[in-house]
C-alpha positions in Angstrom: 19.8 -13.3 -11.6 18.6 -16.8 -12.5 16.2 -16.7 -9.8 15.0 -13.4 -11.2 14.3 -14.9 -14.7 12.6 -17.7 -13.0 10.7 -15.6 -10.9 9.7 -13.5 -13.8 9.0 -16.0 -15.6 6.3 -17.8 -13.4 5.0 -14.7 -12.2 3.9 -13.6 -15.9 2.9 -17.3 -16.6 0.2 -16.8 -13.3 -0.7 -12.8 -14.4 -1.4 -13.9 -17.9 -3.3 -17.6 -16.2 -5.2 -14.9 -13.7 -5.6 -11.9 -16.2 -9.3 -12.8 -16.2 -10.3 -12.6 -12.9 -8.9 -8.8 -12.8 -10.3 -7.5 -16.3 -13.3 -6.0 -14.8 -11.2 -3.6 -12.3 -8.6 -2.4 -15.4 -10.0 0.8 -17.4 -8.1 2.1 -20.3 -6.3 -1.2 -20.9 -6.4 -4.4 -22.2 -6.2 -7.8 -19.9 -3.4 -9.0 -21.8 -1.5 -5.7 -22.7 2.2 -6.4 -23.8 3.3 -2.9 -23.1 2.2 -3.1 -19.4 4.1 -6.9 -19.2 7.0 -5.6 -20.6 7.4 -2.4 -18.5 7.1 -4.2 -15.5 9.7 -6.7 -16.4 11.8 -3.9 -17.4 11.9 -2.4 -13.9 11.8 -5.6 -11.8 15.3 -6.4 -13.8 16.9 -3.3 -13.5 15.9 -3.5 -9.5 17.4 -7.1 -9.1 20.5 -5.5 -11.3 21.3 -3.4 -9.1 20.6 -5.4 -6.1 23.2 -7.5 -7.5 25.6 -5.1 -8.6 26.2 -2.4 -6.0 27.0 -5.1 -3.2 29.7 -7.0 -5.9 30.8 -3.5 -6.6 31.4 -3.1 -3.1 33.3 -6.5 -2.3 35.8 -5.8 -5.0 36.9 -2.9 -3.8 38.3 -5.0 -0.6 41.6 -6.6 -1.3 41.8 -10.5 -1.2 44.2 -10.5 1.9 42.2 -8.4 3.9 39.4 -10.6 3.3 41.2 -13.5 4.0 42.3 -12.3 7.5 38.9 -11.2 8.3 37.8 -15.0 7.4 40.3 -16.2 9.7 
């Protein structure tokens, strides 16, 4: 999740810097609309959390002895 936070921070900074380029293409919202930034951040963090949680949950279902035997 640390890489997700770093990517999210860089993405928000880049989108704030480049929002003037696409401001003419946006209808009904401003170029720096906080609702859009918060909404997209929530969706991205939820997807990343699910991508981290599901494999970790599956890995905890395996007994440690089985995992150690499989590596040898």
